[in-house]
Structure formats: structure tokens, C-alpha cells
SERO-512345 format. One line per field, with one value per atom (N, C-alpha, C, O): atom name; x, y, z; residue in one letter. Coordinates in nm, 2 decimals. Atoms other than C-alpha are relative to their C-alpha. Example, Ala and Ser with C-alpha at 12.3 -4.5 7.8 and 13.67 -1.06 7.14 Angstrom:
2
at = [N_CA_C_O_N_CA_C_O]
east = [0.09_1.23_0.09_0.19_-0.09_1.37_-0.08_-0.03]
north = [-0.12_-0.45_0.12_0.12_-0.11_-0.11_0.11_0.22]
up = [0.00_0.78_0.00_0.07_0.00_0.71_0.08_0.09]
aa = [A_A_A_A_S_S_S_S]
***
This chain:
184
at = [N_CA_C_O_N_CA_C_O_N_CA_C_O_N_CA_C_O_N_CA_C_O_N_CA_C_O_N_CA_C_O_N_CA_C_O_N_CA_C_O_N_CA_C_O_N_CA_C_O_N_CA_C_O_N_CA_C_O_N_CA_C_O_N_CA_C_O_N_CA_C_O_N_CA_C_O_N_CA_C_O_N_CA_C_O_N_CA_C_O_N_CA_C_O_N_CA_C_O_N_CA_C_O_N_CA_C_O_N_CA_C_O_N_CA_C_O_N_CA_C_O_N_CA_C_O_N_CA_C_O_N_CA_C_O_N_CA_C_O_N_CA_C_O_N_CA_C_O_N_CA_C_O_N_CA_C_O_N_CA_C_O_N_CA_C_O_N_CA_C_O_N_CA_C_O_N_CA_C_O_N_CA_C_O_N_CA_C_O_N_CA_C_O_N_CA_C_O_N_CA_C_O_N_CA_C_O_N_CA_C_O_N_CA_C_O_N_CA_C_O_N_CA_C_O_N_CA_C_O_N_CA_C_O_N_CA_C_O_N_CA_C_O_N_CA_C_O_N_CA_C_O_N_CA_C_O_N_CA_C_O_N_CA_C_O_N_CA_C_O_N_CA_C_O_N_CA_C_O_N_CA_C_O_N_CA_C_O_N_CA_C_O_N_CA_C_O_N_CA_C_O_N_CA_C_O_N_CA_C_O_N_CA_C_O_N_CA_C_O_N_CA_C_O_N_CA_C_O_N_CA_C_O_N_CA_C_O_N_CA_C_O_N_CA_C_O_N_CA_C_O_N_CA_C_O_N_CA_C_O_N_CA_C_O_N_CA_C_O_N_CA_C_O_N_CA_C_O_N_CA_C_O_N_CA_C_O_N_CA_C_O_N_CA_C_O_N_CA_C_O_N_CA_C_O_N_CA_C_O_N_CA_C_O_N_CA_C_O_N_CA_C_O_N_CA_C_O_N_CA_C_O_N_CA_C_O_N_CA_C_O_N_CA_C_O_N_CA_C_O_N_CA_C_O_N_CA_C_O_N_CA_C_O_N_CA_C_O_N_CA_C_O_N_CA_C_O_N_CA_C_O_N_CA_C_O_N_CA_C_O_N_CA_C_O_N_CA_C_O_N_CA_C_O_N_CA_C_O_N_CA_C_O_N_CA_C_O_N_CA_C_O_N_CA_C_O_N_CA_C_O_N_CA_C_O_N_CA_C_O_N_CA_C_O_N_CA_C_O_N_CA_C_O_N_CA_C_O_N_CA_C_O_N_CA_C_O_N_CA_C_O_N_CA_C_O_N_CA_C_O_N_CA_C_O_N_CA_C_O_N_CA_C_O_N_CA_C_O_N_CA_C_O_N_CA_C_O_N_CA_C_O_N_CA_C_O_N_CA_C_O_N_CA_C_O_N_CA_C_O_N_CA_C_O_N_CA_C_O_N_CA_C_O_N_CA_C_O_N_CA_C_O_N_CA_C_O_N_CA_C_O_N_CA_C_O_N_CA_C_O_N_CA_C_O_N_CA_C_O_N_CA_C_O_N_CA_C_O_N_CA_C_O_N_CA_C_O_N_CA_C_O_N_CA_C_O_N_CA_C_O_N_CA_C_O_N_CA_C_O_N_CA_C_O_N_CA_C_O_N_CA_C_O_N_CA_C_O_N_CA_C_O_N_CA_C_O_N_CA_C_O_N_CA_C_O_N_CA_C_O_N_CA_C_O_N_CA_C_O_N_CA_C_O_N_CA_C_O_N_CA_C_O_N_CA_C_O_N_CA_C_O_N_CA_C_O_N_CA_C_O_N_CA_C_O_N_CA_C_O_N_CA_C_O_N_CA_C_O_N_CA_C_O_N_CA_C_O]
east = [0.12_-3.67_0.02_0.09_-0.03_-3.67_-0.11_-0.23_0.08_-3.80_-0.06_0.03_0.06_-4.04_-0.04_-0.09_0.00_-4.04_-0.05_0.00_0.06_-4.28_0.00_-0.02_-0.01_-4.23_-0.10_-0.13_0.12_-4.51_0.04_0.12_0.01_-4.54_-0.12_-0.20_0.11_-4.82_-0.03_-0.13_0.00_-4.78_0.04_0.07_-0.04_-4.70_0.17_0.24_-0.17_-4.34_0.03_-0.06_-0.07_-4.10_0.14_0.20_-0.15_-3.73_0.06_0.02_-0.08_-3.49_-0.08_-0.05_0.09_-3.77_0.07_0.09_-0.04_-3.62_0.15_0.18_-0.13_-3.26_-0.03_0.02_0.05_-3.43_-0.05_-0.01_0.04_-3.60_0.13_0.12_-0.13_-3.25_0.08_0.13_-0.08_-3.08_-0.07_-0.01_0.06_-3.34_0.02_0.07_-0.03_-3.32_0.13_0.16_-0.15_-2.94_0.06_0.16_-0.05_-2.93_-0.06_0.02_0.06_-3.16_0.07_0.09_-0.09_-2.96_0.13_0.17_-0.12_-2.64_-0.02_0.05_0.01_-2.78_-0.04_0.02_0.04_-3.00_0.05_0.02_-0.03_-2.85_-0.11_-0.21_0.08_-3.04_-0.14_-0.25_0.13_-3.30_-0.10_-0.18_0.12_-3.49_-0.07_0.00_0.08_-3.77_-0.04_-0.09_0.06_-3.85_-0.12_-0.11_0.11_-4.19_-0.06_-0.13_0.08_-4.31_-0.15_-0.21_0.16_-4.69_-0.05_-0.02_0.06_-4.88_-0.12_-0.17_0.08_-5.13_-0.02_-0.13_-0.03_-5.02_-0.07_-0.08_0.06_-5.22_-0.11_-0.12_0.12_-5.52_0.06_0.00_-0.05_-5.29_0.05_0.04_-0.05_-5.13_-0.12_-0.10_0.12_-5.47_-0.09_-0.16_0.10_-5.66_0.07_0.01_-0.08_-5.36_-0.02_-0.09_-0.03_-5.30_-0.13_-0.18_0.10_-5.58_0.03_0.05_-0.01_-5.55_-0.13_-0.19_0.12_-5.85_-0.12_-0.23_0.12_-6.08_0.01_-0.08_-0.03_-5.92_0.11_0.22_-0.10_-5.74_0.13_0.11_-0.13_-5.37_0.10_0.08_-0.14_-5.02_-0.05_-0.13_0.03_-5.02_-0.09_-0.10_0.10_-5.29_-0.07_-0.02_0.07_-5.53_-0.14_-0.18_0.14_-5.89_-0.04_-0.01_0.09_-6.11_-0.14_-0.21_0.12_-6.41_-0.05_0.04_0.05_-6.64_-0.07_-0.14_0.08_-6.76_-0.03_0.05_0.07_-6.99_0.03_0.01_-0.03_-6.87_0.18_0.24_-0.14_-6.50_0.04_-0.03_-0.03_-6.34_0.13_0.23_-0.13_-6.06_0.07_0.01_-0.09_-5.77_0.08_0.18_-0.09_-5.62_0.09_0.04_-0.09_-5.30_0.10_0.15_-0.11_-5.08_-0.04_-0.11_-0.01_-5.07_-0.14_-0.21_0.10_-5.35_0.01_0.10_0.00_-5.44_-0.14_-0.21_0.14_-5.76_-0.12_-0.23_0.13_-5.97_-0.01_-0.11_0.01_-5.88_0.15_0.26_-0.13_-5.62_0.10_0.06_-0.08_-5.36_0.15_0.20_-0.12_-5.03_0.02_-0.05_-0.02_-4.89_-0.07_-0.06_0.09_-5.10_-0.03_-0.05_0.05_-5.19_-0.13_-0.18_0.16_-5.54_0.01_0.03_0.01_-5.55_-0.16_-0.22_0.16_-5.90_0.01_0.10_0.04_-6.04_-0.13_-0.21_0.15_-6.36_0.02_0.12_0.02_-6.49_0.11_0.17_-0.09_-6.27_0.13_0.21_-0.12_-5.98_0.08_0.02_-0.07_-5.72_0.07_0.15_-0.04_-5.64_0.09_0.10_-0.08_-5.38_0.01_0.04_-0.01_-5.38_0.09_0.06_-0.09_-5.09_0.02_0.02_-0.02_-5.02_0.00_0.00_0.05_-5.08_-0.15_-0.23_0.15_-5.40_0.00_0.08_0.03_-5.53_-0.15_-0.24_0.13_-5.85_-0.07_-0.18_0.06_-5.90_-0.03_-0.09_0.01_-5.88_0.14_0.25_-0.12_-5.63_0.08_0.04_-0.08_-5.37_0.14_0.22_-0.16_-5.04_-0.01_-0.12_-0.03_-4.92_-0.07_0.00_0.06_-5.13_0.05_0.07_-0.01_-5.05_-0.13_-0.20_0.14_-5.34_0.03_0.04_-0.03_-5.26_-0.14_-0.23_0.13_-5.56_0.09_0.18_-0.05_-5.46_-0.14_-0.21_0.14_-5.76_0.03_0.14_0.00_-5.82_0.04_0.13_-0.01_-5.88_0.11_0.14_-0.08_-5.62_-0.06_0.00_0.05_-5.88_0.01_0.02_-0.02_-5.84_0.14_0.17_-0.16_-5.47_0.00_-0.08_-0.02_-5.32_-0.01_0.00_-0.02_-5.32_0.09_0.08_-0.09_-5.06_-0.02_0.03_0.04_-5.19_0.04_0.04_-0.05_-5.04_-0.09_-0.12_0.08_-5.25_0.03_0.11_-0.06_-5.22_-0.15_-0.22_0.09_-5.50_0.05_0.17_-0.01_-5.57_-0.11_-0.22_0.11_-5.79_-0.11_-0.23_0.11_-5.97_-0.04_-0.07_0.02_-6.01_0.11_0.23_-0.10_-5.86_-0.03_-0.13_0.03_-5.84_-0.04_0.01_0.01_-5.96_0.12_0.15_-0.12_-5.64_-0.04_0.03_0.02_-5.81_-0.15_-0.19_0.12_-6.16_0.05_0.15_-0.02_-6.17_-0.13_-0.18_0.12_-6.48_-0.09_-0.13_0.09_-6.70_0.03_-0.04_-0.06_-6.50_0.11_0.21_-0.10_-6.31_0.10_0.07_-0.09_-5.97_0.07_0.07_-0.08_-5.78_0.12_0.20_-0.13_-5.47_0.00_-0.10_-0.04_-5.32_0.08_0.17_-0.05_-5.21_0.15_0.18_-0.16_-4.82_0.05_0.17_-0.03_-4.83_-0.02_0.07_0.03_-5.04_-0.13_-0.22_0.08_-5.24_-0.16_-0.26_0.13_-5.53_-0.11_-0.23_0.07_-5.64_0.03_0.13_-0.07_-5.62_0.01_0.12_-0.01_-5.71_-0.09_-0.15_0.11_-5.89_-0.08_-0.03_0.08_-6.19_-0.14_-0.17_0.14_-6.57_-0.06_0.00_0.08_-6.84_-0.07_-0.10_0.07_-7.01_0.04_-0.04_-0.06_-6.80_-0.10_-0.17_0.05_-6.93_0.10_0.18_-0.08_-6.78_0.04_0.15_-0.03_-6.81_0.06_0.11_-0.06_-6.69_0.13_0.19_-0.13_-6.39_0.05_-0.02_-0.10_-6.12_0.03_0.09_-0.07_-6.04_-0.06_-0.13_0.05_-6.11_-0.13_-0.14_0.14_-6.48_0.00_0.09_0.10_-6.63_0.03_-0.06_-0.08_-6.44_-0.02_-0.02_0.02_-6.49_-0.15_-0.18_0.14_-6.86_-0.08_-0.15_0.05_-6.95_0.09_0.21_-0.09_-6.84_-0.02_-0.14_0.03_-6.81_-0.08_-0.11]
north = [0.07_-6.11_-0.11_-0.10_0.11_-6.44_-0.01_0.02_0.02_-6.51_-0.11_-0.20_0.12_-6.79_0.01_0.11_0.01_-6.90_-0.14_-0.25_0.12_-7.14_-0.05_0.02_0.06_-7.38_-0.09_-0.19_0.11_-7.56_-0.02_0.06_0.07_-7.76_-0.02_-0.02_0.03_-7.84_-0.13_-0.17_0.12_-8.18_-0.09_-0.02_0.05_-8.46_-0.03_0.01_0.03_-8.61_0.12_0.19_-0.10_-8.34_-0.03_-0.03_0.04_-8.45_0.13_0.24_-0.12_-8.22_0.09_0.20_-0.10_-8.09_-0.02_0.08_0.03_-8.25_0.08_0.12_-0.06_-8.10_0.16_0.22_-0.15_-7.74_0.04_0.15_-0.05_-7.74_-0.01_0.06_0.02_-7.87_0.13_0.19_-0.13_-7.58_0.13_0.22_-0.14_-7.32_0.00_0.10_0.02_-7.44_0.04_0.11_-0.02_-7.45_0.15_0.20_-0.15_-7.07_0.05_0.12_-0.09_-6.95_-0.02_0.08_0.00_-7.09_0.06_0.12_-0.06_-6.97_0.17_0.24_-0.14_-6.62_0.06_0.16_-0.02_-6.60_-0.09_-0.06_0.08_-6.87_-0.03_-0.08_0.04_-6.92_0.09_0.06_-0.09_-6.64_-0.02_0.06_0.02_-6.83_-0.13_-0.21_0.14_-7.11_-0.03_0.06_0.04_-7.31_-0.10_-0.21_0.10_-7.45_-0.07_-0.02_0.06_-7.71_0.01_-0.02_-0.01_-7.66_-0.12_-0.14_0.11_-7.96_0.04_0.15_0.01_-8.01_0.15_0.19_-0.09_-7.71_0.12_0.15_-0.15_-7.37_0.00_0.08_0.05_-7.55_0.02_0.10_0.01_-7.61_0.15_0.19_-0.13_-7.27_0.08_0.16_-0.09_-7.10_-0.07_0.00_0.06_-7.35_-0.06_-0.08_0.07_-7.52_-0.15_-0.21_0.14_-7.86_-0.06_0.01_0.08_-8.13_-0.14_-0.21_0.14_-8.46_-0.05_0.00_0.10_-8.69_0.10_0.07_-0.11_-8.36_0.09_0.17_-0.09_-8.17_0.10_0.05_-0.13_-7.83_0.01_0.05_0.01_-7.86_0.06_0.08_-0.07_-7.70_0.13_0.20_-0.14_-7.39_0.02_-0.06_-0.01_-7.22_0.14_0.23_-0.14_-6.93_-0.03_-0.13_0.03_-6.87_0.15_0.25_-0.13_-6.59_0.00_-0.09_-0.02_-6.47_0.14_0.23_-0.14_-6.16_0.00_-0.09_-0.02_-6.03_0.15_0.24_-0.14_-5.73_0.04_-0.02_-0.05_-5.51_-0.01_0.07_0.02_-5.63_-0.13_-0.23_0.12_-5.87_-0.06_0.02_0.04_-6.08_-0.11_-0.18_0.12_-6.32_-0.05_0.02_0.03_-6.50_-0.13_-0.23_0.10_-6.69_-0.03_0.06_0.04_-6.91_-0.13_-0.20_0.15_-7.24_-0.02_0.07_0.06_-7.46_-0.13_-0.20_0.12_-7.75_-0.04_0.03_0.04_-7.94_0.09_0.12_-0.07_-7.73_0.14_0.20_-0.14_-7.41_0.08_0.03_-0.09_-7.13_-0.05_-0.01_0.02_-7.26_0.03_-0.02_-0.03_-7.11_0.17_0.25_-0.13_-6.78_0.03_-0.03_-0.05_-6.61_0.14_0.21_-0.12_-6.29_0.02_-0.08_0.00_-6.18_0.16_0.26_-0.13_-5.89_0.05_-0.02_-0.03_-5.71_0.14_0.23_-0.13_-5.43_0.01_-0.08_-0.06_-5.22_0.13_0.17_-0.14_-4.89_0.12_0.21_-0.11_-4.68_-0.04_0.05_0.02_-4.87_-0.14_-0.22_0.11_-5.15_-0.04_0.03_0.07_-5.38_-0.09_-0.14_0.11_-5.61_-0.06_0.01_0.05_-5.84_-0.10_-0.18_0.07_-6.04_-0.07_-0.02_0.05_-6.29_-0.14_-0.21_0.13_-6.63_-0.06_0.01_0.04_-6.82_-0.14_-0.22_0.13_-7.11_-0.05_0.01_0.02_-7.27_0.12_0.13_-0.11_-6.95_0.13_0.23_-0.11_-6.73_0.08_0.02_-0.07_-6.45_-0.05_-0.03_0.05_-6.60_0.06_0.01_-0.02_-6.42_0.16_0.21_-0.14_-6.06_0.04_0.00_-0.04_-5.93_0.12_0.19_-0.13_-5.65_0.02_-0.07_-0.04_-5.48_0.13_0.21_-0.09_-5.23_0.07_-0.01_-0.06_-4.96_0.10_0.16_-0.12_-4.75_0.06_-0.01_-0.04_-4.52_0.04_0.10_0.00_-4.50_0.16_0.20_-0.15_-4.13_0.10_0.22_-0.06_-4.05_0.08_0.11_-0.09_-3.84_-0.04_0.05_0.01_-4.03_-0.06_-0.08_0.01_-4.11_-0.17_-0.25_0.16_-4.46_-0.06_0.03_0.04_-4.69_-0.13_-0.21_0.12_-4.95_-0.04_0.03_0.04_-5.14_-0.12_-0.21_0.13_-5.41_-0.04_0.04_0.03_-5.61_-0.15_-0.22_0.16_-5.94_-0.05_0.01_0.10_-6.21_-0.13_-0.18_0.14_-6.52_-0.07_-0.02_0.07_-6.78_0.09_0.07_-0.09_-6.50_0.14_0.24_-0.08_-6.30_0.13_0.10_-0.10_-5.93_0.10_0.18_-0.05_-5.77_0.18_0.22_-0.14_-5.36_0.03_-0.03_-0.03_-5.19_0.16_0.21_-0.13_-4.85_0.04_-0.01_-0.07_-4.64_0.14_0.19_-0.13_-4.31_0.05_-0.01_-0.06_-4.09_-0.08_-0.03_0.08_-4.41_-0.11_-0.20_0.09_-4.59_-0.10_-0.05_0.10_-4.91_-0.02_-0.05_0.00_-4.92_-0.15_-0.20_0.13_-5.24_0.02_-0.08_-0.03_-5.09_0.14_0.20_-0.13_-4.75_0.00_-0.09_0.00_-4.65_0.07_0.18_-0.03_-4.64_0.09_0.12_-0.04_-4.48_0.16_0.24_-0.13_-4.16_0.02_-0.07_-0.04_-3.97_0.04_0.08_-0.03_-3.92_-0.11_-0.09_0.15_-4.28_-0.04_-0.11_0.01_-4.30_-0.13_-0.17_0.13_-4.65_-0.10_-0.07_0.10_-4.98_0.01_0.01_-0.04_-4.91_-0.05_-0.09_0.01_-4.97_0.06_0.08_-0.06_-4.80_-0.08_-0.04_0.12_-5.11_-0.13_-0.20_0.12_-5.42_-0.12_-0.11_0.12_-5.74_-0.10_-0.16_0.09_-5.95_-0.14_-0.19_0.15_-6.28_0.02_-0.08_-0.01_-6.13_-0.10_-0.10_0.06_-6.35_0.07_0.10_-0.06_-6.19_-0.11_-0.21_0.10_-6.41_0.02_0.12_-0.01_-6.47_-0.08_-0.19_0.05_-6.54_-0.12_-0.12_0.04_-6.81_-0.02_-0.03_0.08_-6.91_0.12_0.09_-0.10_-6.56_0.05_0.15_-0.02_-6.60_-0.03_0.05_0.08_-6.86_0.05_0.04_-0.01_-6.75_-0.10_-0.15_0.09_-6.98_0.06_0.00]
up = [0.02_0.85_-0.08_-0.18_0.07_0.72_-0.13_-0.12_0.11_0.38_-0.05_-0.08_0.03_0.27_-0.14_-0.19_0.15_-0.10_-0.02_0.01_0.05_-0.23_-0.13_-0.22_0.12_-0.49_-0.03_0.04_0.04_-0.69_-0.11_-0.16_0.14_-1.02_-0.03_0.07_0.05_-1.22_-0.01_-0.08_0.01_-1.18_-0.12_-0.22_0.13_-1.44_0.01_0.10_0.01_-1.56_-0.04_-0.08_0.04_-1.64_0.00_0.11_-0.02_-1.74_0.08_0.06_-0.07_-1.49_0.08_0.11_-0.11_-1.26_0.12_0.20_-0.15_-0.96_-0.01_0.11_0.03_-1.07_0.02_0.11_0.01_-1.13_0.13_0.18_-0.14_-0.80_0.12_0.22_-0.08_-0.62_-0.01_0.09_0.04_-0.78_0.07_0.13_-0.05_-0.69_0.15_0.19_-0.13_-0.33_0.06_0.15_-0.02_-0.34_-0.01_0.05_0.08_-0.51_0.13_0.19_-0.07_-0.23_0.14_0.22_-0.12_0.07_0.00_0.10_0.01_-0.07_0.01_0.08_-0.04_-0.08_0.09_0.13_-0.15_0.23_0.11_0.22_-0.14_0.45_0.06_0.01_-0.09_0.73_-0.01_0.04_0.00_0.65_-0.09_-0.11_0.09_0.41_0.05_0.10_0.00_0.44_-0.13_-0.20_0.11_0.13_0.03_0.08_-0.02_0.11_-0.12_-0.21_0.11_-0.12_-0.01_0.10_0.01_-0.23_-0.08_-0.19_0.05_-0.28_-0.12_-0.11_0.08_-0.57_-0.08_-0.11_0.10_-0.79_0.05_0.16_-0.03_-0.82_0.12_0.21_-0.10_-0.62_0.14_0.21_-0.11_-0.34_0.05_0.17_-0.04_-0.33_0.05_0.15_-0.03_-0.30_0.11_0.18_-0.11_-0.07_0.10_0.21_-0.06_0.09_0.03_-0.05_0.03_0.19_0.10_0.19_-0.04_0.29_0.04_-0.05_-0.02_0.47_0.05_0.15_-0.06_0.52_-0.03_0.02_0.01_0.42_0.09_0.11_-0.10_0.69_-0.02_-0.05_0.07_0.60_0.11_0.23_-0.08_0.77_-0.09_-0.21_0.06_0.68_-0.01_0.06_0.04_0.50_-0.11_-0.20_0.08_0.32_-0.01_0.05_-0.01_0.25_-0.01_-0.06_0.00_0.31_-0.02_0.05_0.02_0.17_0.06_0.04_-0.04_0.34_0.01_0.00_-0.05_0.42_0.12_0.15_-0.13_0.74_0.00_0.02_0.03_0.70_-0.12_-0.23_0.13_0.44_-0.03_-0.10_-0.01_0.47_-0.08_-0.06_0.06_0.25_0.04_0.03_-0.07_0.41_-0.08_-0.16_0.04_0.32_0.10_0.12_-0.10_0.58_-0.07_-0.13_0.01_0.51_0.11_0.18_-0.10_0.73_0.04_-0.04_-0.03_0.92_0.05_0.10_-0.03_0.96_0.07_0.05_-0.07_1.19_0.05_0.12_-0.05_1.26_-0.09_-0.04_0.07_0.99_0.05_0.02_-0.06_1.17_-0.01_-0.01_-0.04_1.18_0.12_0.23_-0.12_1.42_-0.05_-0.15_0.03_1.43_-0.02_0.04_0.03_1.28_-0.15_-0.25_0.13_1.02_-0.02_0.08_0.04_0.85_-0.04_-0.11_0.04_0.78_-0.06_0.01_0.04_0.53_-0.05_-0.13_0.03_0.48_-0.07_-0.05_0.06_0.27_0.00_-0.03_0.02_0.28_-0.10_-0.16_0.05_0.14_0.04_-0.03_-0.06_0.36_0.05_0.09_-0.08_0.50_-0.05_-0.13_0.02_0.45_0.13_0.19_-0.15_0.75_-0.03_-0.14_-0.01_0.85_0.15_0.24_-0.13_1.15_-0.01_-0.11_-0.01_1.22_0.15_0.26_-0.15_1.50_0.00_-0.10_-0.02_1.64_0.02_0.07_0.01_1.62_0.05_0.01_-0.05_1.83_-0.03_0.04_0.04_1.68_-0.05_-0.02_0.07_1.48_0.09_0.06_-0.10_1.79_0.00_-0.03_-0.02_1.85_0.15_0.26_-0.13_2.10_0.01_-0.07_-0.02_2.21_-0.02_0.00_0.03_2.13_-0.18_-0.27_0.17_1.77_-0.02_0.07_0.07_1.54_-0.06_-0.10_0.10_1.37_-0.01_0.08_0.06_1.11_-0.06_-0.09_0.07_0.97_-0.07_-0.02_0.08_0.68_-0.09_-0.16_0.06_0.57_-0.15_-0.18_0.15_0.19_-0.04_-0.11_0.05_0.17_0.10_0.08_-0.08_0.45_0.12_0.23_-0.11_0.66_0.12_0.21_-0.15_0.97_0.05_0.17_-0.04_0.95_-0.01_-0.06_0.00_1.00_0.13_0.21_-0.12_1.31_0.01_-0.09_-0.02_1.44_0.13_0.22_-0.16_1.75_0.04_-0.05_-0.04_1.96_0.11_0.20_-0.11_2.18_0.05_0.00_-0.03_2.37_0.04_0.12_-0.02_2.35_0.08_0.07_-0.03_2.54_-0.03_0.02_0.06_2.35_-0.05_-0.03_0.06_2.19_0.08_0.02_-0.09_2.49_0.02_0.04_0.01_2.48_0.13_0.12_-0.12_2.82_-0.04_-0.15_-0.01_2.86_0.08_0.18_-0.06_2.93_0.08_0.17_-0.09_3.05_-0.07_-0.17_0.01_3.05_-0.05_0.00_0.01_2.88_-0.06_-0.15_0.01_2.89_-0.07_-0.17_0.02_2.85_-0.13_-0.18_0.13_2.56_0.08_0.15_-0.05_2.67_-0.10_-0.22_0.11_2.50_0.06_0.17_0.01_2.42_-0.04_-0.01_0.06_2.26_-0.03_-0.07_0.04_2.19_-0.13_-0.15_0.09_1.87_-0.02_0.02_-0.01_1.81_-0.12_-0.13_0.10_1.51_-0.04_-0.06_0.04_1.44_0.12_0.14_-0.09_1.71_-0.05_0.02_0.05_1.48_0.01_0.02_-0.04_1.54_0.13_0.16_-0.18_1.92_0.02_0.05_-0.10_2.02_-0.10_-0.20_0.00_1.96_0.12_0.24_-0.09_2.14_-0.02_-0.13_0.01_2.21_0.10_0.21_-0.10_2.38_0.07_0.18_-0.08_2.49_-0.02_-0.09_0.02_2.49_0.06_0.16_-0.02_2.52_0.04_-0.04_-0.09_2.80_-0.07_-0.05_0.05_2.61_-0.15_-0.20_0.14_2.26_0.01_0.12_0.03_2.14_-0.14_-0.23_0.10_1.90_-0.09_-0.03_0.09_1.59_-0.13_-0.15_0.14_1.23_-0.01_0.04_0.01_1.14_-0.07_-0.15_-0.12_1.20_0.12_0.20_-0.12_1.48_0.13_0.25_-0.09_1.66_0.06_0.13_-0.01_1.66_0.12_0.18_-0.11_1.94_0.13_0.13_-0.12_2.29_0.12_0.14_-0.10_2.60_0.10_0.20]
aa = [M_M_M_M_K_K_K_K_K_K_K_K_R_R_R_R_V_V_V_V_G_G_G_G_I_I_I_I_L_L_L_L_T_T_T_T_S_S_S_S_G_G_G_G_G_G_G_G_D_D_D_D_C_C_C_C_P_P_P_P_G_G_G_G_L_L_L_L_N_N_N_N_A_A_A_A_T_T_T_T_I_I_I_I_R_R_R_R_G_G_G_G_V_V_V_V_A_A_A_A_K_K_K_K_A_A_A_A_L_L_L_L_Y_Y_Y_Y_A_A_A_A_R_R_R_R_F_F_F_F_G_G_G_G_E_E_E_E_N_N_N_N_V_V_V_V_E_E_E_E_I_I_I_I_V_V_V_V_G_G_G_G_I_I_I_I_L_L_L_L_N_N_N_N_G_G_G_G_Y_Y_Y_Y_H_H_H_H_G_G_G_G_L_L_L_L_I_I_I_I_T_T_T_T_G_G_G_G_E_E_E_E_Y_Y_Y_Y_K_K_K_K_D_D_D_D_G_G_G_G_V_V_V_V_R_R_R_R_C_C_C_C_G_G_G_G_Q_Q_Q_Q_G_G_G_G_A_A_A_A_W_W_W_W_Y_Y_Y_Y_Y_Y_Y_Y_A_A_A_A_S_S_S_S_G_G_G_G_D_D_D_D_T_T_T_T_K_K_K_K_W_W_W_W_C_C_C_C_F_F_F_F_T_T_T_T_G_G_G_G_E_E_E_E_W_W_W_W_A_A_A_A_N_N_N_N_D_D_D_D_A_A_A_A_P_P_P_P_N_N_N_N_G_G_G_G_Y_Y_Y_Y_G_G_G_G_E_E_E_E_C_C_C_C_L_L_L_L_G_G_G_G_E_E_E_E_N_N_N_N_E_E_E_E_S_S_S_S_A_A_A_A_I_I_I_I_L_L_L_L_C_C_C_C_E_E_E_E_K_K_K_K_G_G_G_G_N_N_N_N_Y_Y_Y_Y_T_T_T_T_D_D_D_D_G_G_G_G_L_L_L_L_D_D_D_D_N_N_N_N_G_G_G_G_T_T_T_T_M_M_M_M_T_T_T_T_Y_Y_Y_Y_E_E_E_E_V_V_V_V_D_D_D_D_T_T_T_T_K_K_K_K_D_D_D_D_G_G_G_G_S_S_S_S_T_T_T_T_G_G_G_G_R_R_R_R_G_G_G_G_L_L_L_L_F_F_F_F_Y_Y_Y_Y_Y_Y_Y_Y_T_T_T_T_A_A_A_A_T_T_T_T_N_N_N_N_G_G_G_G_K_K_K_K_V_V_V_V_P_P_P_P_I_I_I_I_I_I_I_I_E_E_E_E_E_E_E_E_D_D_D_D_R_R_R_R_G_G_G_G_R_R_R_R_Y_Y_Y_Y_I_I_I_I_Y_Y_Y_Y_A_A_A_A_H_H_H_H_N_N_N_N_E_E_E_E_L_L_L_L_D_D_D_D_N_N_N_N_N_N_N_N_V_V_V_V_R_R_R_R_S_S_S_S_L_L_L_L_S_S_S_S_D_D_D_D_D_D_D_D_N_N_N_N_P_P_P_P_D_D_D_D_P_P_P_P_D_D_D_D_K_K_K_K_K_K_K_K_W_W_W_W_G_G_G_G_I_I_I_I_S_S_S_S_P_P_P_P_W_W_W_W_D_D_D_D_I_I_I_I_D_D_D_D_A_A_A_A_D_D_D_D]
***
């Protein structure tokens, strides 16, 4: 797995800083070879937290914190045109579980093969590891089981059987809020 290492400074002149950054990069390449990606982070700590902006539009790498219902989320990944575009990870936490969705996004919508993990905090309902495929936020139903419409089966634990819904909305788009709200 390729490691991503970010380098940031707090700005201002500092004798020897360029040599230090070059030395860190050379040491990382010597240790990890092609298995490392070095990312320069603009605008210090603020750039690390919020990402890059050009002409007021978010782009490049960045993080975004938001709440959806009772779940607090943090998306980190690639941005273009002020929306998640490219690979990203969305970590969430609520009273009962820790959640993680990984994959590619197009204009904030799930697009391609996605991984969704669920780990309940009390262990009562087990863990879930799901793979599903989305096309511009649309996730196909793979089967129906006793009135439940199933999008993905659990690859990890039979206690959490599937990602499912008993009343699916055909216009629902899966993605990162607020991009998943409006359906075509």
C-alpha cells in the first residue's frame, strides 16, 4: 500500500527550510521507493484542515467536516469544482457505531466500487464490511429478501447481513451530503 506523507510549514522565512524539506523527501524515497507519495500542503495548518482553494473554489486535497442526522462525518480526499472528485475516505461516528466509506466520488456522489465498513461500539450487532458499485450515485438493488431490498452483502460477519432498505427510493443518490440530497 502506498503511503502518503504531507509536508507543511507555517510560512515565513526560515534559513535551511528548503534543504530540510529536500532531505525529508530524499529519505522517504530511499526508504519506501515508489511506495510513497509526498504532498506539499499550502497555507500551513489551515491548508491541512480545509485543503486548497483557487479563486474561492475548493480543489486539490482537503478535509471537510459535517453532520448528517446524528452522525458526525469527516471527508478527506480529492476535490475539484468545490466538490469531492476522485478518491476519498469518509469517516463517521454516532452513538452506536463507527463508519468508514472509501472509494471514488464524482461531484460528491459515489462512483465506482465503494467499500463501506461498520463497527458497532458495543459489539452487539457485530461488524460489517460491504462492497458495492455505484454509478453517479445510483446503487443497484442486487436482490430482494423477505421485503428487504439488498444493495450489498457483508463480507466479514453474518450478524450484520447486508446493506438494505425495506422501502427504497428509486431516485435516491448515494454520496456525501449535501451532494446526495437532490435527485435528477
